[in-house]
N, C-alpha and C positions, 0 to 999 in steps of 0.2 A: 408305842403300839403301831403307829403308821409306818415306822422304819422296819419293824419286823414283817409287816404285811408286804412292803415293797420287796424285801429280800426273798420272801416266800414266793411271790409272783415271778420274780426273775428266775429262781431255781426251777419253778414249775415249767416255765416256758422252755428252758434249755432241755429238760428231761423230755418234754412233749415232742420237741423237734427231733431229738435223737431216736425216739421209739416210733415216730412216724416214718422214718427212713428205713429202719431195720425190717419191719414186716414187709415193706415194698420189695426189698432185695430178696427176701426169703421167698415171696410169692413168685417173683420173676425167675429165680433160680430153680424153683420147683418145675417150671415149665421147660427149662433148658438143661441139657446135660453139661458135664464138665468140659466136653470137647467143642462146645459152641453150637451143638445141634439142637434144634427145637424138638422137645419130647413128643409133642402132639403131631407134628408134621414129618419129623425124621429127616429134614433138609437143613443145610447150613444157611445161616442168616446172611452170609456174604463173606468176601475175602477179608481176612484180618491181617493187618501189618503188625506181626508180633515183634517182641524185643529182639529175638534172634535174627529176624529178617532185617530189622532196622540196623542192627550191628553189622550184618553182612554188607548192606548197602553203604553204610558210613565208612567201614574199613576199606572196602573195595574202591570207593570214590577217593578216599583220602590218600591211597597209595597211587592209583592210576592217574588221577587228574593232575597232581603236581608234576608227575613224570611227563605227562602229555604237554603241559604248559611249558615246562623247562625245555623240552625238546623243541617245541615250536618256536619259543623265544630264541634259543641258541641258533636254530636254523635261520630265523629271520635276521638276527643280528649279524650272523656270518655273511649272509647274502648282502646285507646293507654295507658291511665293512668292505667286502670284495668290490661291490659296485663303486663305493666312494674311492677306494684306492685305485681301481681301474680308471675311473673318471679323472682322478688327479694325474695319474701317469699318462693317460691319453692327452690331457691338456698340455702337460709339459712337453710331450713329443710333438704335438702340433705347434706349440710355441717355438720350439727349436727349429722345426721345419720352416715356419714362417720367417724366423730370423735368418735361416740358411738361404731362403729364396731372396730376402732383402739383400743379403750380402752378395749373392750372385748378380742381382740387378744393379748393384752399386758399380760393378765393373763396366756396365754400359754407360752409366753416368760419367764414369772416369774417361771412357772413350770420347764422349761428347765434349768433356772439358779439355781433352787433348786437342780436338779440333778448334775449340774456342780460344785456347791460349797459343795456338800456332800462328806466330806473326807472319810467317811466309805465306800461310793460307790467306791471311788478311790482305797481303799484297797482291796475291793472285786474284782474289775476288774483286779488288779495286781495278786491276788492270783489265780483267775480263769484261768489265762493264763501262770502262772509260771510252767515250766515243772519239776522243782526240787521238787515240793511239791507232796504229796501223792494224789492219785485219789480222796479219800474221801474229802480232804480239798478243792480240786478244785470244786468238785460237790457241796459242801456246799456253796462255794463262788458264784457259778452260781445260786444256789437256792435263795440266799440272793438278788442277782441282780434282778431276776425275781419277787420276792416278792415286791421289791421297785418299779418296773415298774407297776405291777398289782395293787398295792395299789392306784396309781394315775389313771390308765386307767379304773378301775372298781369302781371308787369312785362316787362322786355326779355328775360329768360331764359325761353325757351319749353320748355326741357328739364326744368323742375321739374314733376313730376306732383302732388305733395302736400307741404304743410307742415303739421305738427301740433305742438301743445304739449300734452303728456300729463302729468297730475298723477300722481306716484308713488302718492299716496293717492287712491283712487277718489272721495273726497268733494271733491277739488280740481278735478275736471272734466277734460274732453278737448276740445280745439278743433282743427279741421282745415279745410283748404281743399278745394274740389271740390264736386261735385253731391251727394255722399253725406255726411251728417252722422253721425259715429260717436257711439255712446252710451258714456259713461264707465263706466257700471256693467257693460256687456257686454264691455268691452275686456279681453283676457287679459293681465294684467300679470305673470303667471307664465311667459309665453313666454320661451324661452331667449335670444332676441336682445334682448328688453327688459331682462332681468336683467343681461345683459352690458353694456348701455349704462349701467345704474344703477351697476354695480360698477366701470366703467372709470374710469381717471384721465385725463379729457380726452375728446376726440372719438373715436368708434368708427365705422369704415366697415363696412357690411354688403354682401356680394356680391350679384350679380344674382339676382332671384327672380321667377318668373312670377306675375303678379297683384299684385306688390308685397308689402310686409309689413303694410300696413293694410287691404288689400283694397278700396281705393277705386276702383282702375282694374283690374278683373279681366282685361281683354284686353291689358294691357301688361306688359312685363318691366321691372322697376326695380331699381336698387341704391340704397342709402340711407346716410345719415350721421346720427348722433345724439349728443347730449351732455346729461348731467344737470347741473342747476344749482339753487342755493338762492335763492329770492327774498329781497327785503328783509324779508319777514315770516316768514322761516324755513320756507317751504314749498318742497318739492322737486318740480321739473318736469323733463321730458325734451323738448328741442327736437329734432324729427325731420323730416328732409327726404328725400323720395323723388325720385330723378332717373331719367329715362328712359334705358334702355341705349343708345338711338341716339346719345347724346352720345359714347359710346366709339367707335361706328362712325365718327362724324365726325372724331374725333381721330386715328384710325389709318388711315383709308382713303387718305389722301394720301401715306402713307409707302411708298416703293418702294425695295427693295433690289436688285431686278432686274425684268425684264419680267414674270415670273410669280411674283414673290415674294409672301409673305403676312405680314401683321403682325396679331397678335391677342393677347388677354389671357386668361390662365387662372388658376385657383387652384392651390394646392399639389398637388392630385390631378390636375392637367392637364385640368380640366374647363373648357370654354369659358364665358365670362361675358358674351358679347355675340354678335350676328350679325344680318345683314339678314333671315335666316330665323329666326324665334323658336324653331323646332323644334330647332335645333342648340344652344341654350343649355342648359348642364348636361351635354352629351355630351362624350365624351373627344376631345381634339384628335387630328388625323391623325398627327402626329409626336410622339414622346416628348420630354419635357424632358431636356436634357443634364445630366449630373452637375455640370459646371462651368458657367461663364457662356457658354462657347463649346463647340461640338461638332458632330458630324455625325450624321445619322439617315437611315434608308432608308424611303421611302414605300411604300405598298402596291403601286404599279406598278413597284417596283424602282429608282426614281430616287433617287440620293443627294442630300441637302440639307445645306447649312450651317444650323445652328440656333443662335441666340443668344438669351439671356434676360437680363432685368434685374429684380431683385426690388424692389418698392416697400414700404418699411416703413410708409408712411402708410396704404395701403389693403390691405396683406397679399395681394398678387397678383403675377403675373409678366407683364411685357410681353415677348412672344416674337416673333421674326422668323425666317423661313425662306425660303431661296432655293436653287434647284437649282444644284449645282456645275457642271453642264454649261453653263449659261448664263454663269456667272462665268468659266469657262475656255475659252469659245468661241474666243477669239483665239489660243489655242495651236495650233489646226489649221494656221495659216499656218507656224508653226515646224515642225510635223510634216511638212508637204509639203516644206519646204526641206531637212529632214534626209533625206527619201527621195531627192530629186534628188542631194544630195551623196553619198549612199551608192552610187547607180548610177554616178556619174562616178568615184568612188573604186574601184569594182569593175572598171570598164573599164581604168583606169590600172594597177591591180594585175595584171590579166591580161596586158596588153602588157609591163609590166616583167618579169613572171615568165617570159614566153616568151623575151625577149632574154637574161636572165641564165642560164636553163637551157640554152640553145643554146651560149652562150659557154663554159660550163664542162662541159657533158655530152659534147661531141664529143671534146675532148682526153682526157677520162677513158676513153672507150670505146676509143680508140687505145692508150692505156696498158694497158688490160685485155687486149687481144689480144697485146701484147708480153710481158706477164707470163705468159700462158698458154703461149707458146712457151718461155719460160724454165723454166716448171714441167715441161715435157716433157723437159728436159735440154739444151736449146740455150742455152748461156751466152754466145753471141756477139751476141744481139739488143741494139740500142741505140735510144734515142729521138732525134728531131731537131726538138723543139719550139723555135719561134722566140720564143715569148712570154717577157716579162721579169717576169711576175707569178708568183703562187704555183704555177700550173700548170707554168710553165717550170722553176721550182725543183724541183717534184716529178719532172719528167723528168730533170733533172741528177742528182737523188738516186737515181733508178732506175739510171742508167748507172753511178754509183759503186757501188751495191749489187752489180750484176752483175760488176764488176771484182773486188770483195772476195770474192764467192762463188767466182770462178775461181781466185783465189789460195788460198782456203781448201781447195778440192778438191785442188789440187796439193800443198799441205802435208800434207793428210790421207793422200794416197797414199804419201808418203814415211814417214809415221809408222806406217803399218799394219805394215810389216815389223818395226820396232822393238818394237811392241806384242806381236807374236807370240812373239818371243824372250823378252821379259820375263815373259810369262804362265807359261812353264814354271818359271822360278825362283820366281815367286810361289806356285805350287802347293805346292812343297816347303816353303817357309818357313811357310805358313799351316797345314800339318798339324802341324808342331812346336809352333806357338803354341797350337793347339787342345788338344793333350795337356797342356801346362803349365797352361792355364786351367782344365781339368777338376779337376786336383789342388787348385789354390788354392780353387776353389768349395766343395769338400767340407770343407776345413779351416775356412773362414770360416763355414759353416753351423753347425758345432758351437759356435764362439765366440758366435754370435748367440743360440743356444738358452740358453746359460748366462747371458748378459746379460739376456735376457728374464725368466728366473726371478728374478734379483736385483731387477729393477725391480718385479715383482709384489709381492714381500715388502716392499719399501720403500713401495710404495703403500698396502699394508694398514696398516703402521705409521703412516703419515701420516693415514689415515682415523681410527685410534684417537685420535691427538692432536687431530684436528679435533672429534671427539665430546666429548672432555674440555674443549676450549675452549668448546663450546656450553653444556655444563653450568655451567662457571664463569661464562659470560656471563649465564645465568639467575640465578645467585646474586647477581651484581653488580646486575642489574636489580631483583631483590626487595629487596636492601638499599637501593638508591636510592629505591624506592617507599616503604619504611619511613621513610627520612630525610625524604622529602617530606611524608608524613603527620604525622610528629613536628613538622616545621616549621610545617605548617598548624595543628596543635593549639596550638603555642606562639604563633602569630600571633593565633589566635582568643582565647587566654587574655589576651594583651596588650590586644586590643580590648575584651574583657569587663571587664578592670580599668579601662580608660579610661571605659567606659560607666558602671560602678558609681560612679566618682568624680563623673562628671557628674550621675548620679541623686542622689547624696548632696547635692551643691551645690543642685540644683533642689528637693529635698525641704526643705532648710533654708530656701531662699528662700520656698517655699510656707508654711512655718510662720511666718516673719516677716510675710508678707503677711496671713495669718489673724489674727495678733496685732494688726496695724495696723487690720485691718478691724473687729475687736472694739472698738478704741478709737474709730474713726470712728462706729460704730453708737451707742456711748455718747454721743458728742458730738451725734449726730443726735437721740437721745432727749431730751437736755437742750434742744436747739433746739425740739423739738416741744412741750415743756412751756412754753417761753417764748411760742410762738405761741398756745397755749391761753390763757395769761394775757392776751395781747393781744385775743383774741376776747371774753373776759369784759368787758374794758374797752370794746370796741366795742359790745357788747350794751347796756351801761349807757348809753353815749352815745346809742345809738339810742332807748332808752326815754325819755331826757331830751328828745331832739329831738321825739319823738312828743307828749310832754306839752306842750312849748312850742308846737308847732303847734296842739294842741287849744285851748290858752289863747288863741293868736292868733285862732283861728276864733271863739271866744266874744266876744272884744273887738271883732272886725270885725262880728259880728251886732248887737252893741249900737250900733255906729256907724251902722247903717242903710245907705243907698245909698252913702255915702261910703266905707264899709269893705268894699264888695263885692269890689273887685279884690284887696284884701289877703286876703279870705277865700279866694279861689281859690288864691292863692299858698300860703296856709297849708295848704289841702287837698292841693296837690301835694307840699308838704314832708312831710306825714303819709304820703302814699303812698310817697314815696321812703324814708322811715324804715322803713316796713313791708317794702319790698323789701330794704333793707339788712339788716334782722333775719333775713329768710328766707335771704339769701345767707350771713350769718354762721352760721346753723344748719347749712347745707349744708357750709360749710368746717369747722365743728366736727366734723361726722360724718366727713368725710374725714380730718381730723387724728386722730380716734379710731382709724380703720382703719389709718392709717400707724403709730400708736403700737403697735397690736396686732402688726402685721407686724414692727416693729423688735424687740419683745420676743421673738417666735418666732425671729427671725434670731439674736439674742444667745444664745438657748438652744441652737440647732443648732450654732453656732460653739463654744460651751463644750463640747458633747459631742464635736465633731470634733477639738479640740485634742489630747486624749490619743492619738487614733488616729494623728495625725501624729508624735507622739513615738515610738510603737511602730514606725511605718514607718521612721523614721530609724535606730532600733536594728537593724532587720532589714537595712537596706541596708548598715550598717557591717559586720555579720556576713558578708553575701554578699561584700563587698569583701575581707575577710580570706581567705575560701575561694578566691577567684580569684587572689589573690597567692600562696597556697600552691601552687595548680595550676601557675601560671607558673614558680615556682622549680623544681618537680619536672620540668617539661617541658624546662627549660634543661639539667638533668643528663642527661635522656634524649637530647637532641639531641647533646650532647658525646660520649656513649658511641656513638651511631650514627655520628658522624664518625670515631671511632677504628676502628670495625669497617670502615668504608668504606676507610680508608687501608690496613688489613691486606689487604683483598680486592684492592685495586688493586696492591699489591706481588705478591700471588699471581698476578694476571692477567699482570703483566709477565714473571714467570718462565715462566708457561705460554706466552706469546708467543715467548720465546726458544726453548723446546722445540719449538714448532710450526714456527718458521723452520728449526731444525736438521733436523727430519724432512723438511720440504719440500725442503731442499737435497739431502739424501740421495736422496730420491725423484727429484729432477730430474737428479742426476748419474747415477742408475741408468737412468733413461729415456733420457738422452743417450747413455750407453754402449750400451744396447740398440739405439737408433736408428742409431748409427754402425756397429755390427756388422751390422745388417740392410742398411745401405747398402753396406758392403763386400761382403756376400754377394750383394746385387743386382748390384753392379759386376762381381763375379767371374762371375756367371751371364751378365751381358751380354757380358763378355769372351769367355766360352766360345761364346756364340751368334754373336758377331762373328767369332770364329776359324772356326767352321763355315761362316758366310756367306762368309768370305774364300776358303775352299776352293772353294765353289760359284762364286764370282765369277771365280776363276782359270780354272776350266773353261770358264765362259761367255766369258771374255776371248779365248780361242783361237778359239771359234766366231764371235764378233763380228768378229775380225780378218779371218777368211776372208770373212764376209758383206760387210764394208766394201770389200774388194778387188773383189768382184763388183759392188757398187753404183757404185763409181767408174768402172767401164767404160762406164756409160750416158751420162756427161757428155761434151760436146764443148767443148774449150777449147784 
């Protein structure tokens, strides 16, 4: 009986929901016309985004936006590719230019090396500064030096301003080309650039400077190269060549990256090192140097440039090229215009296609909307007559099927209304009896839940005490573990100390043995020194005899007159040699005496040190015994600590069993309390459900009457 009531209530609720919505739509549509106007006011309620308009917007955007995105991406990619290729080509051009400049400058280094390897020039430099020579010879040498310099300076290379050979020592002179002759004594050899050339290993290039470095051409800007060399007479000179900065202009003027590109050379601080206007030399370049070899920079006029650089290790400067990006990407304007035309054509096609699609779908939907409004007012006899075979036609067929189903549903609902009214009275009586029984069950269950809650609280407190005990026991286990580790560390250190003492004993004994052997070797050295002394005495006697024989030979030679003069000279040389031998023997004798004294002192020190080594060995043996005793005692301590650890571990296992037992009791108590609370909650819910059932039974009768009134509005 209860199952039938539940099914009836469910069916009644679904019918009631359906028919509450239908009259509301009918009343609302009665106030509004089919075109969205308010019948009472005669004005539109607001702008409506119809399906046709949505389709128009979707198709228009679907066609135009991809075309716009594709055109923008292609234009951007094309510009980026052109910029990248232009940047790479510009860098390769600048790199080749830098290598060309280095190759040109190599010829000047070759010129310097010709001076350095010219041995005749070395001879002239020596003769020009040698004070023992006649003035004419020195002047002739200076003239030859000047001719050698002028031959190169005024040859085919017109870019050389000055060539000079500068002696590092002021006394070695200074020779230069040009109308101004420099004085060697007045030349500042402490200048930073000159000292850099002297200290450099090889050629050193100097950056552009107004007036040059030697001051021979004050109205010109020159850069220079110098190299220090040693002549064949061990004299140090610096070969120095000043080159006009216009050479750099000639090398870079013909390099073009674009119509208005610039190629120039700067130092590491981005200072210009050349220019057709000498005033710009030393000023900062208009564009900054890129951090990498390639980059972009913005000029003062806001125009963006591609900037590339190449560093020359040879001269320590940068060859820089800059070109406006707008000139490099000028051809992309044709692509931009083509994209604009394509977008205009795509927009026109999108508008035409959107109008066609919106009309083909919007008109049938508006007719279907009017029929649905009629059905919402209660006329269930309306039907569509679409001839289309597409989705619109299928929607019309579905609408007809829906109206048939609604008509059948209204008929069935009308038959069920009478049955619901009879069932409502029986349901009211049964629900009152159920509510009374549920109230009694709820009171009993609440008392059981209170008792289970108290038991759970007591079990929880017991579990907390067991947990505290477990924590204290864990601290004891940790302390015992730390004590075991300390004992093990002490035992390990004792073992190491015992090993070290054994090694120390062996090394001390080895030291004693080496000392004993050293004493024996010193005694042998002492005997060898005595033997050397005897040999020196013998050599002294031989020297004296040689001297006497030489003297006798001289006497005999003098008696012989002119015939014995040569023999007299030989005898004199032998006597000198004998005297020198005697002096050398005396020096060796003194050295042997000092060595003998040192050996005696060494023997004395070793004899004093030998007893100390004996005492050290005894002390090491005693320390070894002490370490062995400590090791044995620590072994016993470690064994006792292990026994204590085993006992504590057994106690910990027992404590764990107790903790698990209390946790189980607490869990069972909490589970019982939870079950009791759930039963109490279920009883309360049952009571609430019973009371709700009484109210629903009363509402059921009212809904049955309202349902009958609603069904009278439909035509079927």
